[in-house]
Every structure is written in C-alpha cells, then in structure tokens.
C-alpha positions as CSV (number, residue, x, y, z in Angstrom):
1,M,149.5,47.4,109.4
2,L,150.5,46.4,105.8
3,M,154.0,46.8,107.0
4,M,153.7,43.6,109.5
5,D,151.8,41.5,106.9
6,P,154.1,40.3,104.4
7,N,151.3,38.5,102.3
8,A,149.1,42.2,102.4
9,D,148.9,43.5,98.3
10,P,149.8,47.8,99.4
11,F,148.3,48.1,96.0
12,A,144.9,46.0,96.6
13,A,141.8,48.4,96.5
14,S,140.0,49.0,99.7
15,D,137.0,47.4,100.7
16,P,134.1,49.9,99.3
17,G,131.8,49.1,102.7
18,A,134.8,49.7,104.9
19,E,134.2,52.3,107.6
20,E,135.9,55.5,106.5
21,E,139.2,56.6,108.7
22,E,139.1,59.3,110.9
23,I,140.9,62.0,109.4
24,S,143.4,63.3,112.0
25,T,144.2,66.9,112.1
26,F,147.2,68.8,112.8
27,G,147.7,71.1,115.8
28,A,145.2,73.2,117.4
29,K,142.0,75.5,115.6
30,D,140.1,75.6,119.0
31,V,140.0,74.2,122.8
32,T,138.6,71.1,121.6
33,D,141.6,70.3,120.1
34,L,144.0,71.2,122.8
35,S,145.1,68.5,125.4
36,W,143.1,68.3,128.9
37,V,146.5,69.7,130.4
38,N,146.5,72.7,128.4
39,L,143.0,73.2,129.3
40,L,143.7,72.7,132.9
41,N,146.6,75.4,132.7
42,A,144.1,77.7,131.5
43,Y,141.6,77.3,134.5
44,T,144.8,77.0,136.9
45,C,146.8,80.2,135.7
46,T,146.7,82.9,138.6
47,E,147.6,85.7,136.6
48,C,150.2,87.0,138.2
49,G,152.0,88.1,134.9
50,R,155.2,87.2,135.8
51,C,155.3,85.0,132.4
52,T,154.3,88.3,130.3
53,S,157.1,90.4,132.0
54,N,159.8,87.7,131.2
55,C,158.3,87.7,127.9
56,P,161.4,89.0,125.7
57,A,159.0,89.4,122.9
58,N,156.3,91.1,125.1
59,L,159.6,93.4,126.3
60,T,160.6,94.7,122.7
61,G,156.8,95.6,122.4
62,K,155.3,93.3,120.1
63,K,152.0,92.1,121.2
64,L,152.7,88.9,122.4
65,S,151.3,88.3,126.3
66,P,151.8,84.7,127.3
67,R,149.2,85.9,130.4
68,K,146.4,86.8,127.8
69,I,147.1,83.8,126.0
70,M,146.1,81.4,128.8
71,M,143.1,84.2,129.4
72,D,141.9,83.9,126.3
73,T,142.2,80.2,126.5
74,R,139.9,80.0,129.5
75,D,137.3,82.4,128.3
76,R,137.0,80.4,124.7
77,L,136.7,77.3,127.2
78,E,134.0,79.1,129.3
79,E,132.1,79.9,126.0
80,V,132.5,76.2,124.9
81,G,131.1,75.3,128.2
82,K,128.1,77.5,128.2
83,N,127.7,75.9,124.4
84,I,127.7,72.3,125.6
85,D,124.8,72.9,128.7
86,T,122.7,75.2,126.4
87,N,122.6,72.5,124.0
88,K,121.8,69.4,126.8
89,G,125.5,68.0,126.1
90,G,126.2,68.5,122.6
91,F,128.3,71.1,120.8
92,V,126.4,73.0,118.4
93,D,129.2,74.6,116.2
94,D,128.9,78.4,116.5
95,G,131.5,79.4,113.8
96,K,134.1,80.6,116.2
97,N,137.1,79.3,117.3
98,L,140.9,79.9,119.1
99,F,142.1,82.6,116.6
100,D,138.9,84.7,117.5
101,W,140.7,85.5,120.9
102,I,144.2,85.1,119.9
103,S,145.7,86.8,116.9
104,K,147.9,85.2,114.6
105,E,150.3,88.5,115.3
106,E,150.3,87.1,119.2
107,I,151.2,83.7,117.9
108,W,154.0,84.5,115.3
109,A,155.7,87.2,117.8
110,C,156.6,84.2,120.0
111,T,160.6,83.4,120.3
112,S,159.5,79.8,121.7
113,C,162.5,81.0,124.1
114,N,160.9,79.0,127.1
115,A,160.9,82.1,129.4
116,C,157.3,81.9,130.4
117,V,157.4,78.4,131.6
118,E,160.9,78.9,133.2
119,T,159.1,82.0,135.2
120,C,155.6,80.5,136.3
121,P,155.5,79.8,139.9
122,V,153.1,77.1,139.2
123,N,154.4,75.3,135.7
124,I,151.8,76.3,133.5
125,D,153.1,76.2,130.0
126,P,151.3,78.6,127.6
127,L,154.4,77.9,124.7
128,E,152.6,74.9,124.2
129,I,149.0,76.0,123.0
130,I,151.2,78.5,121.3
131,M,153.4,76.0,119.3
132,E,149.6,73.9,119.0
133,M,148.5,76.7,117.2
134,R,151.2,77.5,115.0
135,R,151.1,73.8,114.0
136,Y,147.8,74.3,113.0
137,L,148.6,77.3,111.1
138,V,151.3,75.8,109.0
139,M,150.3,72.0,108.2
140,E,146.3,72.6,108.1
141,E,146.3,75.9,106.5
142,S,149.3,76.4,105.1
143,A,149.7,80.2,106.6
144,A,153.1,81.0,107.8
145,P,154.8,83.9,107.3
146,A,157.2,84.6,104.1
147,E,160.4,84.3,106.1
148,L,159.2,81.4,107.3
149,N,158.3,79.4,103.9
150,N,161.7,81.4,102.5
151,M,163.2,79.7,105.3
152,M,161.9,76.2,104.6
153,S,162.4,76.4,100.8
154,N,165.8,77.1,101.5
155,V,166.3,74.1,103.7
156,E,164.7,71.9,101.2
157,N,166.6,73.2,98.3
158,N,170.3,74.0,99.9
159,G,170.4,72.1,103.6
160,A,171.1,75.4,105.2
161,P,168.3,78.4,105.9
162,W,170.5,80.3,103.6
163,P,169.8,81.3,100.2
164,Y,172.8,80.1,98.7
165,N,174.5,77.0,97.5
166,Q,176.6,74.7,99.6
167,M,179.6,75.1,96.9
168,D,179.0,78.9,97.5
169,R,178.5,79.4,101.3
170,L,182.5,80.4,101.8
171,N,183.1,82.7,99.0
172,W,182.9,85.4,101.4
173,V,186.4,84.7,102.4
174,N,188.1,85.3,99.4
175,E,186.5,88.9,99.3
C-alpha cells in the first residue's frame, strides 16, 4: 500500500509488534497447493486414455502420461483425505508430496502443446497441474533442467535463446 500513500516512508523500519505476513509460494508441491478445479478434475477423470493416446511426448516414447498425472493426483488427494480423517480434521505432515507420485522426468517431458486438453471429452486440464508443478520446481527449488537454465541466461544476456551476441547473429549469411 506504499504506492497509494504519498506520505509513507518506504525506508521506515517495520513495526516489530506487527504480525508477519504469510510467505507466498509459487507453484504446487502437493495437492494442497492446487486449485479446487484441479482437484475436481482429478476426481472427474473418466480414465478413457484419450489424453495419453494423443500426447506427442507419450507417442515419442517419453515417460509422460496425462492420464497417469490425473490418477496420481487423485491417489495423493485420497491419501491426504484419509490423513485428515484420521487426525480429526487436521492434516499431519506425512513427509510425502505430489512428487512422490509424479516424477520430475514426467513433468519436464511435457511439450505444453495442449493436445491432452483438446482431446478430453469432459474438458479436464492435466496441463495446468503439470505447469503448476513445473512452476514449483523452477521458482521454489531452482531445479530447472540445464538446457532451460542455459536458454534463460541467454535470453537475459543476449535478448534471445541463442548464445550469440545480437551483432553476430547474421554472420552466417556471409559464409
């Protein structure tokens, strides 16, 4: 709210008695970080397999299966629900998270093409869960693949994903 108050001093020390703000997190590590729509989608999945049969990553032999992503999300959600029931309405940390069901290899195999979403007869979106888990890996764990880190540093330094200076990009024309 400092922007809205012209008399506020942005360099003033915060009130030591004030409550700490809740630290925001990025992405989804567990089902508790997903939206209710994602969780409802996990229960709504009819397991027809159309998403997986149309997934280009799956067709090329990669480990990704959008159908499995939805079923694993549902399985983890069931486990969290049983934990809450067992502990009289409160969740007790069991040391597990969604990455115990869905591997990082599966998450990074996705090409984000949206084929799974387009093919689903009941409009389920496994891509959203994949993107939230990726967001967690990149922004909270700094665990992006080396290729992605190289590309991001090239964009930062060169303004493009290629490792060439902007002045040198057209040198290939003279060869």
